[in-house]
TORVEX-66679 format. One record per residue (C-alpha): residue number from 1; x, y, z. Coordinates in Angstrom, 1 decimal. Each point is the difference from the previous one (the first is absolute). Layout:
// TORVEX-66679
{r NUM {X Y Z}},
...
This chain:
// TORVEX-66679
{r 1 {142.7 109.4 83.0}},
{r 2 {0.1 -1.1 3.6}},
{r 3 {-2.2 0.6 2.8}},
{r 4 {0.2 -0.7 4.0}},
{r 5 {-3.1 -0.3 1.8}},
{r 6 {-0.6 0.3 3.3}},
{r 7 {-4.2 -1.1 1.7}},
{r 8 {-0.8 -0.1 3.3}},
{r 9 {-3.1 -1.5 1.2}},
{r 10 {-2.5 1.2 3.0}},
{r 11 {2.0 -2.3 2.5}},
{r 12 {3.4 1.9 -0.9}},
{r 13 {1.4 -2.8 -1.7}},
{r 14 {2.2 1.4 -3.1}},
{r 15 {0.9 -2.1 -2.9}},
{r 16 {2.5 1.5 -3.0}},
{r 17 {0.8 -1.0 -3.2}},
{r 18 {1.9 0.7 -3.1}},
{r 19 {-1.2 -0.8 -3.5}},
{r 20 {0.9 1.3 -3.5}},
{r 21 {-2.4 1.1 -2.5}},
{r 22 {0.0 1.3 -4.1}},
{r 23 {-2.1 1.9 -1.8}},
{r 24 {-2.8 -1.3 -2.0}},
{r 25 {-1.3 0.9 -3.3}},
{r 26 {-1.1 3.2 -0.8}},
{r 27 {-3.8 1.1 -1.4}},
{r 28 {-2.9 -2.6 -0.2}},
{r 29 {0.8 -3.6 -0.8}},
{r 30 {0.0 -0.5 -3.9}},
{r 31 {-3.1 -1.6 -1.7}},
{r 32 {1.9 -3.6 0.1}},
{r 33 {0.9 -0.2 3.2}},
{r 34 {-2.1 -1.7 2.8}},
{r 35 {-1.3 2.0 3.0}},
{r 36 {-0.5 -1.2 3.1}},
{r 37 {-3.0 0.2 2.0}},
{r 38 {0.3 2.1 3.5}},
{r 39 {0.8 -2.1 2.7}},
{r 40 {-2.6 -0.2 2.7}},
{r 41 {1.6 1.0 3.0}},
{r 42 {-0.7 -1.9 3.5}},
{r 43 {-2.8 2.0 2.1}},
{r 44 {1.5 2.6 2.1}},
{r 45 {-0.6 -0.2 4.0}},
{r 46 {-1.3 2.9 1.4}},
{r 47 {2.5 1.4 3.0}},
{r 48 {-1.8 -1.9 3.6}},
{r 49 {-1.8 2.7 1.9}},
{r 50 {0.0 -1.2 3.2}},
{r 51 {-2.7 3.0 1.0}},
{r 52 {-2.8 -2.2 -1.8}},
{r 53 {-1.9 -2.5 2.2}},
{r 54 {0.7 -3.3 0.6}},
{r 55 {-2.8 -1.6 -2.3}},
{r 56 {0.9 2.2 -2.8}},
{r 57 {4.0 -0.2 0.2}},
{r 58 {-0.5 -3.4 -0.5}},
{r 59 {-2.2 -0.4 -2.6}},
{r 60 {2.1 2.0 -1.7}},
{r 61 {3.1 -1.0 0.6}},
{r 62 {-0.7 -4.1 0.8}},
{r 63 {-2.4 -1.2 -2.7}},
{r 64 {1.2 -2.9 -1.7}},
{r 65 {2.9 -0.6 2.5}},
{r 66 {0.2 -3.0 1.9}},
{r 67 {-0.7 -0.2 3.9}},
{r 68 {4.1 0.5 1.1}},
{r 69 {0.0 2.8 -2.1}},
{r 70 {-3.7 1.2 0.8}},
{r 71 {1.5 -0.5 3.8}},
{r 72 {2.8 2.2 -1.2}},
{r 73 {-2.2 2.8 -1.1}},
{r 74 {-1.9 0.2 2.9}},
{r 75 {2.8 0.0 2.3}},
{r 76 {1.4 3.1 -2.1}},
{r 77 {-3.4 1.8 0.3}},
{r 78 {-0.2 -0.7 3.8}},
{r 79 {3.5 1.5 0.5}},
{r 80 {-0.3 2.7 -2.3}},
{r 81 {3.0 -1.4 -2.2}},
{r 82 {2.6 -0.1 2.9}},
{r 83 {2.6 -2.0 0.2}},
{r 84 {0.2 -2.2 3.4}},
{r 85 {-3.2 1.5 1.2}},
{r 86 {-1.2 -3.0 1.8}},
{r 87 {-3.9 -0.4 0.1}},
{r 88 {-1.9 -2.6 2.0}},
{r 89 {-1.2 -3.3 -1.8}},
{r 90 {-2.9 0.5 1.8}},
{r 91 {-0.9 3.5 -1.6}},
{r 92 {1.2 -1.5 -3.3}},
{r 93 {-2.7 -2.9 -0.1}},
{r 94 {-2.6 2.2 1.2}},
{r 95 {0.8 2.1 -3.2}},
{r 96 {0.3 -3.0 -2.2}},
{r 97 {-3.7 -1.8 1.3}},
{r 98 {-1.5 3.7 0.0}},
{r 99 {0.6 -0.2 -4.0}},
{r 100 {-0.7 -3.5 -1.1}},
{r 101 {-0.8 0.8 -3.2}},
{r 102 {2.8 2.1 -1.4}},
{r 103 {2.7 -2.2 2.0}},
{r 104 {-1.8 -3.6 -1.7}},
{r 105 {-1.2 -1.4 3.1}},
{r 106 {0.9 -0.1 3.8}},
{r 107 {4.1 0.8 1.5}},
{r 108 {2.0 -3.0 -0.5}},
{r 109 {2.7 -0.4 2.3}},
{r 110 {2.3 -2.0 -2.6}},
{r 111 {0.0 3.4 -1.8}},
{r 112 {2.1 1.7 2.4}},
{r 113 {2.6 -2.8 -0.1}},
{r 114 {0.5 0.1 -3.7}},
{r 115 {0.2 4.2 0.1}},
{r 116 {2.8 -0.8 2.1}},
{r 117 {1.3 -2.8 -1.9}},
{r 118 {0.2 2.6 -3.2}},
{r 119 {1.7 2.5 2.2}},
{r 120 {-3.0 2.5 0.2}},
{r 121 {-0.4 0.0 3.5}},
{r 122 {1.6 -0.7 3.2}},
{r 123 {-1.4 -0.8 3.7}},
{r 124 {2.1 2.4 2.3}},
{r 125 {-1.7 -1.6 2.8}},
{r 126 {-2.7 -2.6 1.0}},
{r 127 {-3.3 0.8 -1.7}},
{r 128 {1.0 3.1 -2.2}},
{r 129 {0.9 0.4 -3.3}},
{r 130 {1.9 2.9 -1.3}},
{r 131 {1.1 0.8 -3.4}},
{r 132 {3.5 -1.0 -2.0}},
{r 133 {1.7 3.0 -2.6}},
{r 134 {-0.7 -2.7 -2.8}},
{r 135 {-3.6 0.0 0.6}},
{r 136 {-1.4 1.5 -3.0}},
{r 137 {1.1 -2.8 -1.9}},
{r 138 {-3.5 -1.7 1.1}},
{r 139 {-1.8 2.3 -2.1}},
{r 140 {1.7 -1.9 -3.3}},
{r 141 {2.3 3.0 -0.7}},
């Protein structure tokens, strides 16, 4: 049997592919057959809830991420996930420094450059940052 699969992600990107499948054995495996252990699935990330307070949003989505990823997650929350919405550096830095524990320390301007290098954010004008369409990759998905 042949299948044609079409998947659309949250950003509207469409992925297509064809596959061939064959029927497996009927019934349960015989006594002598090797049984496979069920595969553990990767943890499913809950959908992003931009109505959460900033600190709760960061604790939920930026745990165990590096500085550039945390910067991107914080920018995403401050811009409510809107691609292209400019947020001032001062606003980001102030929000970051209000929650040094979940952010892993004080704001480091190097994180902005690294986030730009990874294609997650851009600077539409000096002193402000905006999300790019691929920003969700900073979440490690």
